[in-house]
Structures are given as C-alpha cells and as structure tokens.
Phi, psi and omega in degrees: 000328177295324178296320179296316180292324177294319177295323179294323177297317178295317179298322180296317178296316178297317180299318180296318179294321183285331187262012178300133178081015182250040182292336185276006180289141178272152180249143179276145176267104185282339186258098179239161179289176184277008178091005180259019178090354181263104180257002178279128178237132182288161182298321180293319179295321179297313179296321178296316179294319178297313180296326181289319187262349183297315178299319178296317180296318180295319179296315178296318179296319178298316179296318179296318179297319178296316180296319178295320177300315177297319179299318178297316179297316179297319178297317179295318178297318178296319179296320178297316178298318179295324177295315178297316179298322179296318178296319179294318178297320178297316178296318178297319179297318178298316180293322178296317177299318180296316179295322179297318178297320178296318180295319178297318178296315179296324179294319178297314179298318179295322176299315178297317180296319179298315178299315180296317180295320179298315179298318179297321180299315180293324177297319179295316179299316180295318177298316179295318179297319177298318179295319179295317180297316179297317181297314178296319178298316179296319179299315180292324179294319180295317179293320180290329181286344177289325183277353183272000000 
C-alpha cells in the first residue's frame, strides 16, 4: 500500500507538471441523481461512490500521465529527427547549388569548345578541298604538258 501511495505521489507531481496552465478545464460532475428528479445525494452515498471509483480514477490518471509522458518523449524524438533532417536538407541544398554552378561553368566551357571545334572542322574541310583541287589541277597540268 505504501508503494501505491508513493506512486500516487509521483503521479500527483507528474499530473501537476502536466496540467500547468490548465485552469480553464471543465470538470465532470460524477454524482448525479438516478434520473427521477432527485439530485440530492447524501454524504454517505457520496463517500461510498468516491471510495468505489477513486482507485479506478487513480489508475486511469496514472495511465494517462504515463501516456502523456510517452507522447512528450515521442514528440521530442520526432522533433530531433526533423531537426537533423532539416540540417541534412540544408547541406544538400548547398551542395546542389555548388554543383549547379559547376554545371553552368562547364556548359559555358563546352559551348566555347564546340565553337572552336566547329571552326577547326571547317578549316580542315576547306584545306582538304583545296588539296583535292590542287591535286586535280596538277593532274590536268601533267596531262596537258604531255601534248605540248
């Protein structure tokens, strides 16, 4: 019984800590008449009802306090995970921006290289065409010089 009372003391402290700022909560009226218009309850009946329901109420209150404590722990753990995820997302965003800047720079370099390569290709084509024309001219000159 001492353990129960010690547990009730802890639950009471937990309940007080959890219910800070909850002055506006409404309380249920557990003692009502039997529906026959008689709302008067004698002191003995009231004490009997309180004694009957108090252990159940304490047990339920203890479970609720425990559940609220677990909910707070779960909320804190979720908040910690979200903070870590947020930091990871910020780092990823920073790295994406850095990579995007690198891609833009590489694209400019590739564009310049493409232009330069295109000019070289046309120079090679013109040089090859010139060589073919010179070769054909030389061939025609050699054939024409035979008849002279």
